[in-house]
C-alpha positions as CSV (number, residue, x, y, z in Angstrom):
1,M,25.0,-61.7,27.9
2,D,24.3,-58.5,26.1
3,Q,27.3,-58.9,23.7
4,Q,26.4,-58.3,20.1
5,P,28.7,-58.0,17.1
6,Y,28.4,-54.9,15.2
7,N,24.6,-53.9,13.9
8,P,23.7,-50.9,12.1
9,L,20.3,-51.1,13.1
10,H,20.9,-51.9,17.3
11,G,18.6,-49.6,19.1
12,V,17.1,-48.1,15.5
13,T,13.2,-48.6,15.3
14,L,11.3,-49.4,12.3
15,K,9.3,-46.2,12.8
16,T,12.6,-44.4,12.9
17,I,13.9,-45.9,9.5
18,V,10.4,-45.3,7.8
19,T,10.6,-41.9,8.8
20,Q,14.0,-40.4,7.9
21,L,13.8,-42.5,4.6
22,V,10.4,-40.6,3.9
23,E,11.7,-37.3,5.1
24,H,14.9,-37.9,3.0
25,F,13.5,-39.4,-0.3
26,G,9.8,-39.1,-0.1
27,F,7.2,-41.9,-0.9
28,A,7.4,-41.3,-4.6
29,Y,11.4,-42.3,-4.8
30,L,10.8,-45.3,-2.0
31,G,7.9,-46.5,-4.3
32,K,10.6,-47.0,-7.2
33,A,13.0,-48.2,-5.1
34,I,11.2,-50.7,-3.6
35,K,8.1,-52.0,-5.5
36,I,5.4,-52.4,-2.1
37,R,1.9,-50.7,-2.4
38,C,2.4,-49.0,0.8
39,F,5.0,-46.5,-0.7
40,T,2.8,-46.3,-4.0
41,D,-1.1,-46.3,-2.9
42,D,-2.2,-43.7,-0.5
43,P,1.2,-43.9,1.5
44,S,1.5,-43.0,5.1
45,I,4.1,-44.1,7.7
46,N,1.6,-45.9,9.6
47,S,0.5,-47.8,6.8
48,S,3.8,-48.7,6.0
49,L,4.9,-49.6,9.4
50,K,1.8,-51.9,9.4
51,F,2.8,-53.5,6.3
52,L,6.3,-53.6,7.4
53,R,6.0,-55.5,10.4
54,K,3.8,-58.4,8.8
55,T,6.2,-58.8,5.9
56,P,9.8,-59.9,6.4
57,W,11.1,-59.5,3.1
58,A,9.7,-55.9,2.8
59,R,11.3,-54.8,6.0
60,E,14.7,-56.3,4.7
61,K,14.6,-54.0,2.0
62,V,13.7,-51.1,3.8
63,E,16.2,-51.9,6.2
64,A,19.1,-52.7,3.4
65,L,18.3,-49.1,2.1
66,Y,18.4,-47.3,5.5
67,I,22.0,-49.0,6.1
68,Q,23.2,-48.1,2.5
69,H,22.2,-44.2,3.1
70,K,22.3,-44.3,6.9
71,S,24.9,-41.4,6.7
72,K,22.9,-39.1,4.7
73,L,19.9,-39.4,6.7
74,S,19.1,-36.8,9.2
75,P,19.0,-38.3,12.9
76,E,15.8,-38.4,14.7
77,D,15.3,-35.8,17.5
């Protein structure tokens, strides 16, 4: 029943994704790569998480960026 095709996001929380992207790239780069206000206007992890949880199209873009750069990102301790 728990069979799942390969999913690079399996077991990775949105908080982990956003935190690793911010630590690696910073909000300035993220705001240019994905034009959403939670990355450009008074950015924080919590405000980003709140917005991304309510906005599927933005979350998809963030997840795609994470998958694209996953090998470069440091694992969360």
